[in-house]
LUMSE-32849 format. One record per residue: x, y negated, z of N, C-alpha, C, O in turn; residue number from 1. Coordinates in nm, 2 decimals. Layout:
N
+--------+---------+--------+---------+----------+--------+--------+---------+--------+--------+---------+--------+-----+
| n.east | n.north |   n.up | ca.east | ca.north |  ca.up | c.east | c.north |   c.up | o.east | o.north |   o.up |   k |
+--------+---------+--------+---------+----------+--------+--------+---------+--------+--------+---------+--------+-----+
|      X |       Y |      Z |       X |        Y |      Z |      X |       Y |      Z |      X |       Y |      Z | NUM |
...
+--------+---------+--------+---------+----------+--------+--------+---------+--------+--------+---------+--------+-----+
% end
This chain:
71
+--------+---------+--------+---------+----------+--------+--------+---------+--------+--------+---------+--------+-----+
| n.east | n.north |   n.up | ca.east | ca.north |  ca.up | c.east | c.north |   c.up | o.east | o.north |   o.up |   k |
+--------+---------+--------+---------+----------+--------+--------+---------+--------+--------+---------+--------+-----+
|  19.75 |   -8.28 |  11.18 |   19.78 |    -8.31 |  11.31 |  19.65 |   -8.35 |  11.39 |  19.57 |   -8.42 |  11.34 |   1 |
|  19.64 |   -8.29 |  11.51 |   19.53 |    -8.32 |  11.59 |  19.54 |   -8.46 |  11.64 |  19.64 |   -8.52 |  11.66 |   2 |
|  19.42 |   -8.52 |  11.67 |   19.41 |    -8.66 |  11.71 |  19.49 |   -8.68 |  11.84 |  19.56 |   -8.78 |  11.86 |   3 |
|  19.47 |   -8.59 |  11.93 |   19.53 |    -8.61 |  12.07 |  19.69 |   -8.62 |  12.05 |  19.75 |   -8.70 |  12.11 |   4 |
|  19.74 |   -8.53 |  11.97 |   19.89 |    -8.53 |  11.95 |  19.93 |   -8.66 |  11.87 |  20.03 |   -8.72 |  11.90 |   5 |
|  19.85 |   -8.70 |  11.78 |   19.87 |    -8.82 |  11.70 |  19.88 |   -8.94 |  11.79 |  19.97 |   -9.03 |  11.78 |   6 |
|  19.78 |   -8.95 |  11.89 |   19.78 |    -9.06 |  11.98 |  19.90 |   -9.06 |  12.08 |  19.96 |   -9.16 |  12.10 |   7 |
|  19.93 |   -8.94 |  12.13 |   20.05 |    -8.93 |  12.22 |  20.18 |   -8.96 |  12.15 |  20.26 |   -9.03 |  12.21 |   8 |
|  20.19 |   -8.92 |  12.03 |   20.31 |    -8.95 |  11.95 |  20.33 |   -9.10 |  11.92 |  20.45 |   -9.15 |  11.91 |   9 |
|  20.22 |   -9.17 |  11.90 |   20.23 |    -9.31 |  11.86 |  20.19 |   -9.42 |  11.96 |  20.20 |   -9.54 |  11.93 |  10 |
|  20.15 |   -9.38 |  12.08 |   20.10 |    -9.47 |  12.18 |  20.21 |   -9.58 |  12.21 |  20.18 |   -9.69 |  12.23 |  11 |
|  20.34 |   -9.54 |  12.23 |   20.44 |    -9.63 |  12.26 |  20.46 |   -9.74 |  12.16 |  20.47 |   -9.86 |  12.19 |  12 |
|  20.45 |   -9.70 |  12.03 |   20.46 |    -9.80 |  11.92 |  20.34 |   -9.90 |  11.93 |  20.36 |  -10.02 |  11.91 |  13 |
|  20.22 |   -9.85 |  11.95 |   20.10 |    -9.93 |  11.96 |  20.11 |  -10.03 |  12.07 |  20.08 |  -10.15 |  12.06 |  14 |
|  20.16 |   -9.98 |  12.18 |   20.18 |   -10.07 |  12.30 |  20.29 |  -10.17 |  12.28 |  20.27 |  -10.29 |  12.32 |  15 |
|  20.39 |  -10.14 |  12.21 |   20.50 |   -10.23 |  12.18 |  20.44 |  -10.34 |  12.09 |  20.47 |  -10.46 |  12.11 |  16 |
|  20.36 |  -10.30 |  11.99 |   20.30 |   -10.40 |  11.89 |  20.21 |  -10.49 |  11.97 |  20.22 |  -10.62 |  11.95 |  17 |
|  20.13 |  -10.44 |  12.05 |   20.04 |   -10.53 |  12.13 |  20.12 |  -10.62 |  12.22 |  20.08 |  -10.74 |  12.24 |  18 |
|  20.23 |  -10.57 |  12.28 |   20.31 |   -10.66 |  12.36 |  20.37 |  -10.77 |  12.29 |  20.38 |  -10.88 |  12.34 |  19 |
|  20.42 |  -10.75 |  12.17 |   20.48 |   -10.85 |  12.08 |  20.37 |  -10.95 |  12.05 |  20.39 |  -11.08 |  12.05 |  20 |
|  20.25 |  -10.91 |  12.01 |   20.14 |   -11.00 |  11.98 |  20.10 |  -11.09 |  12.10 |  20.08 |  -11.21 |  12.08 |  21 |
|  20.10 |  -11.03 |  12.22 |   20.06 |   -11.11 |  12.34 |  20.17 |  -11.21 |  12.37 |  20.14 |  -11.32 |  12.41 |  22 |
|  20.30 |  -11.17 |  12.34 |   20.41 |   -11.27 |  12.36 |  20.40 |  -11.38 |  12.26 |  20.42 |  -11.50 |  12.30 |  23 |
|  20.35 |  -11.35 |  12.14 |   20.34 |   -11.46 |  12.04 |  20.23 |  -11.55 |  12.08 |  20.23 |  -11.67 |  12.05 |  24 |
|  20.12 |  -11.50 |  12.14 |   20.01 |   -11.59 |  12.18 |  20.05 |  -11.68 |  12.29 |  20.01 |  -11.80 |  12.29 |  25 |
|  20.14 |  -11.64 |  12.38 |   20.19 |   -11.72 |  12.49 |  20.30 |  -11.82 |  12.45 |  20.30 |  -11.94 |  12.49 |  26 |
|  20.39 |  -11.77 |  12.37 |   20.51 |   -11.85 |  12.33 |  20.52 |  -11.87 |  12.18 |  20.46 |  -11.79 |  12.11 |  27 |
|  20.61 |  -11.96 |  12.14 |   20.64 |   -11.97 |  12.00 |  20.73 |  -11.86 |  11.96 |  20.79 |  -11.79 |  12.04 |  28 |
|  20.74 |  -11.84 |  11.83 |   20.83 |   -11.74 |  11.78 |  20.98 |  -11.76 |  11.82 |  21.05 |  -11.67 |  11.84 |  29 |
|  21.02 |  -11.89 |  11.84 |   21.15 |   -11.92 |  11.87 |  21.18 |  -11.87 |  12.02 |  21.30 |  -11.84 |  12.05 |  30 |
|  21.08 |  -11.87 |  12.10 |   21.11 |   -11.83 |  12.24 |  21.10 |  -11.68 |  12.27 |  21.14 |  -11.64 |  12.38 |  31 |
|  21.06 |  -11.61 |  12.17 |   21.05 |   -11.46 |  12.19 |  21.19 |  -11.41 |  12.15 |  21.26 |  -11.46 |  12.07 |  32 |
|  21.23 |  -11.30 |  12.22 |   21.36 |   -11.24 |  12.20 |  21.36 |  -11.21 |  12.05 |  21.27 |  -11.15 |  11.99 |  33 |
|  21.47 |  -11.23 |  11.99 |   21.49 |   -11.21 |  11.84 |  21.47 |  -11.06 |  11.81 |  21.42 |  -11.03 |  11.70 |  34 |
|  21.51 |  -10.97 |  11.89 |   21.49 |   -10.83 |  11.86 |  21.34 |  -10.80 |  11.85 |  21.30 |  -10.72 |  11.76 |  35 |
|  21.26 |  -10.85 |  11.94 |   21.11 |   -10.83 |  11.93 |  21.06 |  -10.89 |  11.81 |  20.98 |  -10.82 |  11.74 |  36 |
|  21.09 |  -11.01 |  11.78 |   21.04 |   -11.08 |  11.66 |  21.08 |  -11.01 |  11.53 |  21.00 |  -11.00 |  11.44 |  37 |
|  21.20 |  -10.95 |  11.53 |   21.25 |   -10.88 |  11.41 |  21.18 |  -10.75 |  11.39 |  21.17 |  -10.70 |  11.28 |  38 |
|  21.13 |  -10.69 |  11.49 |   21.06 |   -10.56 |  11.48 |  20.91 |  -10.58 |  11.44 |  20.85 |  -10.48 |  11.40 |  39 |
|  20.86 |  -10.70 |  11.45 |   20.72 |   -10.72 |  11.42 |  20.68 |  -10.67 |  11.28 |  20.58 |  -10.60 |  11.27 |  40 |
|  20.75 |  -10.70 |  11.17 |   20.71 |   -10.65 |  11.04 |  20.71 |  -10.50 |  11.03 |  20.62 |  -10.44 |  10.98 |  41 |
|  20.81 |  -10.43 |  11.09 |   20.81 |   -10.29 |  11.10 |  20.70 |  -10.23 |  11.17 |  20.63 |  -10.14 |  11.13 |  42 |
|  20.67 |  -10.29 |  11.29 |   20.56 |   -10.24 |  11.37 |  20.42 |  -10.26 |  11.30 |  20.34 |  -10.17 |  11.30 |  43 |
|  20.41 |  -10.37 |  11.23 |   20.28 |   -10.39 |  11.16 |  20.26 |  -10.29 |  11.05 |  20.15 |  -10.24 |  11.03 |  44 |
|  20.37 |  -10.26 |  10.97 |   20.36 |   -10.16 |  10.87 |  20.32 |  -10.02 |  10.92 |  20.24 |   -9.95 |  10.86 |  45 |
|  20.38 |   -9.99 |  11.04 |   20.35 |    -9.86 |  11.10 |  20.20 |   -9.86 |  11.15 |  20.13 |   -9.76 |  11.13 |  46 |
|  20.15 |   -9.97 |  11.20 |   20.01 |    -9.98 |  11.24 |  19.92 |   -9.96 |  11.12 |  19.82 |   -9.88 |  11.13 |  47 |
|  19.95 |  -10.02 |  11.01 |   19.87 |   -10.01 |  10.89 |  19.87 |   -9.86 |  10.84 |  19.77 |   -9.81 |  10.80 |  48 |
|  19.99 |   -9.80 |  10.85 |   20.00 |    -9.66 |  10.81 |  19.92 |   -9.57 |  10.90 |  19.85 |   -9.48 |  10.85 |  49 |
|  19.93 |   -9.59 |  11.03 |   19.85 |    -9.51 |  11.12 |  19.70 |   -9.53 |  11.10 |  19.62 |   -9.44 |  11.12 |  50 |
|  19.66 |   -9.65 |  11.07 |   19.52 |    -9.68 |  11.04 |  19.47 |   -9.60 |  10.92 |  19.37 |   -9.54 |  10.93 |  51 |
|  19.55 |   -9.61 |  10.82 |   19.52 |    -9.53 |  10.70 |  19.51 |   -9.38 |  10.72 |  19.42 |   -9.31 |  10.67 |  52 |
|  19.61 |   -9.33 |  10.80 |   19.61 |    -9.19 |  10.83 |  19.48 |   -9.15 |  10.92 |  19.42 |   -9.05 |  10.90 |  53 |
|  19.45 |   -9.24 |  11.01 |   19.33 |    -9.21 |  11.10 |  19.20 |   -9.20 |  11.01 |  19.11 |   -9.13 |  11.04 |  54 |
|  19.19 |   -9.29 |  10.91 |   19.08 |    -9.28 |  10.82 |  19.08 |   -9.16 |  10.74 |  18.97 |   -9.09 |  10.73 |  55 |
|  19.19 |   -9.12 |  10.68 |   19.19 |    -9.00 |  10.59 |  19.18 |   -8.87 |  10.67 |  19.12 |   -8.78 |  10.62 |  56 |
|  19.22 |   -8.87 |  10.79 |   19.21 |    -8.75 |  10.88 |  19.08 |   -8.75 |  10.95 |  19.05 |   -8.65 |  11.03 |  57 |
|  19.00 |   -8.85 |  10.94 |   18.87 |    -8.86 |  11.00 |  18.87 |   -8.84 |  11.15 |  18.80 |   -8.77 |  11.21 |  58 |
|  18.96 |   -8.92 |  11.21 |   18.97 |    -8.92 |  11.36 |  18.85 |   -9.00 |  11.42 |  18.77 |   -9.05 |  11.34 |  59 |
|  18.84 |   -9.00 |  11.55 |   18.72 |    -9.05 |  11.61 |  18.70 |   -9.20 |  11.58 |  18.80 |   -9.27 |  11.55 |  60 |
|  18.58 |   -9.25 |  11.57 |   18.55 |    -9.39 |  11.54 |  18.62 |   -9.48 |  11.64 |  18.66 |   -9.59 |  11.61 |  61 |
|  18.64 |   -9.44 |  11.77 |   18.71 |    -9.52 |  11.87 |  18.85 |   -9.55 |  11.83 |  18.90 |   -9.66 |  11.83 |  62 |
|  18.92 |   -9.44 |  11.79 |   19.06 |    -9.46 |  11.75 |  19.07 |   -9.54 |  11.62 |  19.16 |   -9.63 |  11.61 |  63 |
|  18.99 |   -9.51 |  11.52 |   18.99 |    -9.58 |  11.39 |  18.96 |   -9.73 |  11.42 |  19.03 |   -9.82 |  11.36 |  64 |
|  18.87 |   -9.76 |  11.51 |   18.83 |    -9.90 |  11.54 |  18.95 |   -9.97 |  11.61 |  18.97 |  -10.09 |  11.58 |  65 |
|  19.01 |   -9.90 |  11.70 |   19.13 |    -9.95 |  11.77 |  19.24 |   -9.99 |  11.67 |  19.30 |  -10.10 |  11.68 |  66 |
|  19.27 |   -9.90 |  11.58 |   19.38 |    -9.93 |  11.49 |  19.34 |  -10.04 |  11.39 |  19.42 |  -10.12 |  11.35 |  67 |
|  19.21 |  -10.04 |  11.35 |   19.16 |   -10.14 |  11.26 |  19.17 |  -10.28 |  11.33 |  19.21 |  -10.38 |  11.26 |  68 |
|  19.14 |  -10.29 |  11.46 |   19.15 |   -10.41 |  11.52 |  19.30 |  -10.46 |  11.53 |  19.32 |  -10.59 |  11.53 |  69 |
|  19.39 |  -10.38 |  11.54 |   19.53 |   -10.42 |  11.54 |  19.58 |  -10.46 |  11.40 |  19.66 |  -10.55 |  11.38 |  70 |
|  19.53 |  -10.38 |  11.30 |   19.57 |   -10.42 |  11.16 |  19.50 |  -10.54 |  11.11 |  19.52 |  -10.58 |  11.00 |  71 |
+--------+---------+--------+---------+----------+--------+--------+---------+--------+--------+---------+--------+-----+
% end
């Protein structure tokens, strides 16, 4: 898969993950909507998978670094 398509396909998930992390920084886990909190482990596993894929597919250092920072 080409990098551009990979990014387009997964951008919403990355944005959702970042949104949950920002909410966690501002509020406690109890104050975050339970649906968001319950999705965090799933999102994290997906981020780690995307990071591993970006390394194995030798995508750009910018994308690999971005995914590494989230993982």
